C-alpha positions in Angstrom: 0.0 0.0 0.0 1.1 3.5 -0.7 2.1 5.6 2.3 3.2 9.2 2.7 6.0 10.2 5.0 5.2 11.6 8.5 4.8 15.1 6.9 2.2 14.2 4.3 -1.2 15.2 5.0 -2.9 14.5 1.6 -4.7 11.5 0.2 -2.9 8.1 -0.3 -4.2 5.1 -2.3 -6.0 4.4 -5.5 -8.0 7.1 -7.3 -11.4 5.5 -6.8 -11.2 6.3 -3.0 -11.5 9.9 -4.0 -14.8 9.6 -5.8 -17.1 9.7 -2.7 -15.4 13.0 -1.7 -16.2 14.7 -5.0 -19.5 16.5 -5.7 -20.1 17.2 -9.4 -22.9 18.4 -11.6 -23.1 15.4 -14.0 -24.7 17.3 -16.9 -21.8 19.8 -16.9 -19.0 17.4 -16.3 -16.5 15.9 -18.9 -14.0 13.3 -17.6 -10.8 12.5 -19.1 -9.1 9.3 -18.0 -5.3 8.8 -18.6 -3.3 6.2 -16.8 -2.6 2.5 -16.6 -5.2 0.5 -18.4 -6.0 -1.6 -15.3 -7.4 1.6 -13.7 -9.9 2.4 -16.5 -12.6 -0.2 -15.7 -12.7 0.9 -12.1 -12.7 4.7 -12.8 -15.5 4.1 -15.4 -17.7 2.5 -12.9 -17.3 5.5 -10.5 -18.0 7.9 -13.3 -21.1 6.2 -14.5 -22.2 6.0 -10.8 -21.9 9.8 -10.6 -24.3 10.1 -13.6 -21.8 11.3 -16.2 -23.0 10.7 -19.7 -21.2 8.0 -21.8 -20.2 10.8 -24.4 -18.6 12.8 -21.7 -16.2 10.2 -20.5 -13.1 10.1 -22.6 -10.2 7.6 -22.5 -6.7 7.8 -23.9 -5.4 4.7 -25.5 -2.1 6.2 -26.4 -0.3 3.4 -24.6 -1.6 1.0 -27.2 0.3 2.6 -30.0 3.6 1.5 -31.5 4.2 2.4 -35.1 1.7 5.4 -35.3 0.6 4.8 -38.8 -1.6 1.8 -38.7 0.8 -0.9 -40.1 1.8 -3.0 -37.1 -1.7 -3.6 -35.8 -0.6 -3.2 -32.1 -3.1 -0.5 -31.4 -6.1 -2.3 -33.2 -9.3 -2.6 -31.2 -11.7 -4.7 -33.4 -12.0 -2.4 -36.6 -10.5 0.7 -35.0 -6.7 1.7 -35.2 -6.0 3.9 -32.2 -3.1 5.6 -34.0 -5.3 6.7 -36.9 -8.7 7.4 -35.2 -7.5 8.3 -31.7 -5.7 8.1 -29.4 -8.7 9.4 -27.4 -12.1 8.0 -27.6 -15.4 8.8 -25.8 -16.9 5.7 -23.8 -19.9 6.1 -26.2 -17.6 5.2 -29.1 -15.9 2.3 -27.6 -18.3 0.7 -24.9 -19.1 -2.0 -27.5 -15.5 -3.1 -27.9 -14.6 -5.7 -25.4 -11.0 -5.3 -25.9 -11.0 -1.6 -25.2 -11.6 -1.7 -21.5 
């Protein structure tokens, strides 16, 4: 577990522990998620739980890219090449793609 030193007074731990502390107006909120892919699914559940619309939740899939020109296929998610169509996608665009999240 992450720990701060004896002088640290801020939050420590995974990002999802902060969601209960945040009040938002879901209709006016856009969320951009960047980080390790393992985090995406858990952050998505929290964002949807807060009522944020599918089209207002954006994910960066830049980590999937390798060649950057659509030749290697490393970034391919079904029929989408992240390097050509992204690297950012709204949840509304990718929620039907199992391999995305």
